[in-house]
N, C-alpha and C positions, 0 to 999 in steps of 0.2 A: 614695121621697123623704121619707116620713113619719118614718122612723127617722133620717135625716140631720138633720131638724129637731129631734128629741129630743136627738140628740148635741150639736148647737149650743146648744140651750136648756140642757142639763145642764152644759155647760162654762161657760156664762155664769152659771148659778146657783152653780156651785162657786166661781167667781171672786168673785162678790158675797158668798158666805158667808165666804170668806177675809178680806174686808174688814170684814164685819159682826161676825164673831166675833173680837174682839181677843185678844191674849195670845200667849204663846210657843208656837210650833208646832215640835215636834222634826222634823217631816217636811219634805220639799221643797214648793215652791209648786205642784207638779204633783198632789199628792194630792187637794186639794179639787175641782179640775175633773174629775179621773178619777172620784171618788165622785159628783159631780154627774151625769156622763154615765151611770154605772151606775144611779143612782136614777131618772133620767129615762127610761131605757129600761125599767126594771122597772115604774115607774109608768105609762108609756105603754102597755105591753102589758096590765097589769092593768086600766087604765082604758078599754080599748077604743079607744085612739088619741086621747083627749082631751088637749089641751095642758095644761090646768090640772092634771090628775092627774099628768102627767109632771113638771111643775114641783114639785108637792107631794111627789112621790116623791124628787126630787133634794134638796129641802130637808130632808126627813125623814132620808135617808141621811147627809147631811153633818152634821146635828145629832146623830144617834145616834153617829157617829164622834167628834164633838167631846166629847160627854158621856162616852163610854167611855174616851177617852184623858185625861180630866181637864182638858180645855181648853174647857169649856163657854162661859162668859162671864167674862172677867176684869173685875171691878168695880174702879173706881179707889179708892184708899185716901184717907180724909179727911185 
Protein backbone atom coordinates (compact mmCIF):
# COMPACT_ATOMS: atom_id res chain seq x y z
CA UNK A 1 0.00 0.00 0.00
CA UNK A 2 2.96 2.30 0.62
CA UNK A 3 4.06 2.24 -3.03
CA UNK A 4 0.52 3.08 -4.16
CA UNK A 5 0.70 6.17 -1.93
CA UNK A 6 4.01 7.18 -3.53
CA UNK A 7 2.47 6.79 -6.98
CA UNK A 8 -0.53 8.95 -6.10
CA UNK A 9 1.66 11.57 -4.40
CA UNK A 10 4.07 11.60 -7.34
CA UNK A 11 1.28 12.11 -9.86
CA UNK A 12 -0.06 14.97 -7.78
CA UNK A 13 3.38 16.56 -7.50
CA UNK A 14 3.85 16.24 -11.26
CA UNK A 15 0.54 17.97 -11.93
CA UNK A 16 1.39 20.76 -9.49
CA UNK A 17 4.82 21.14 -11.11
CA UNK A 18 3.15 21.48 -14.52
CA UNK A 19 1.13 24.40 -13.16
CA UNK A 20 3.98 25.98 -11.15
CA UNK A 21 6.57 25.85 -13.95
CA UNK A 22 5.07 28.01 -16.68
CA UNK A 23 6.32 28.18 -20.20
CA UNK A 24 6.06 26.20 -23.38
CA UNK A 25 6.32 22.47 -22.92
CA UNK A 26 7.02 20.48 -26.07
CA UNK A 27 5.85 17.25 -24.44
CA UNK A 28 2.39 16.07 -23.56
CA UNK A 29 0.67 16.75 -20.27
CA UNK A 30 1.48 13.19 -19.18
CA UNK A 31 5.24 13.73 -18.85
CA UNK A 32 5.28 15.71 -15.54
CA UNK A 33 2.99 13.26 -13.67
CA UNK A 34 5.05 10.31 -14.94
CA UNK A 35 8.26 12.02 -13.83
CA UNK A 36 6.61 12.81 -10.50
CA UNK A 37 5.71 9.16 -9.98
CA UNK A 38 9.24 8.04 -10.86
CA UNK A 39 10.77 10.61 -8.51
CA UNK A 40 8.40 9.71 -5.68
CA UNK A 41 9.17 6.01 -5.95
CA UNK A 42 12.93 6.65 -6.11
CA UNK A 43 12.75 9.13 -3.22
CA UNK A 44 10.50 6.84 -1.19
CA UNK A 45 12.81 3.86 -1.57
CA UNK A 46 15.91 5.96 -0.85
CA UNK A 47 14.24 7.65 2.12
CA UNK A 48 13.11 4.46 3.79
CA UNK A 49 9.41 5.00 3.14
CA UNK A 50 9.08 8.56 4.39
CA UNK A 51 6.47 10.60 2.52
CA UNK A 52 8.46 13.83 2.71
CA UNK A 53 11.45 12.28 0.97
CA UNK A 54 9.15 10.83 -1.70
CA UNK A 55 7.68 14.27 -2.38
CA UNK A 56 11.16 15.82 -2.45
CA UNK A 57 12.32 13.17 -4.94
CA UNK A 58 9.38 13.93 -7.21
CA UNK A 59 10.04 17.68 -7.11
CA UNK A 60 13.74 17.19 -7.80
CA UNK A 61 13.17 14.91 -10.79
CA UNK A 62 10.58 17.22 -12.37
CA UNK A 63 12.82 20.26 -11.77
CA UNK A 64 15.88 18.53 -13.25
CA UNK A 65 13.84 17.61 -16.31
CA UNK A 66 12.59 21.18 -16.68
CA UNK A 67 16.10 22.62 -16.43
CA UNK A 68 17.60 20.05 -18.80
CA UNK A 69 15.00 20.80 -21.47
CA UNK A 70 15.45 24.56 -21.11
CA UNK A 71 12.00 25.09 -19.65
CA UNK A 72 13.01 25.96 -16.10
CA UNK A 73 10.96 29.05 -15.28
CA UNK A 74 9.69 31.51 -17.84
CA UNK A 75 9.84 34.96 -16.31
CA UNK A 76 7.43 37.53 -17.71
CA UNK A 77 8.92 40.29 -19.82
CA UNK A 78 8.52 43.86 -18.55
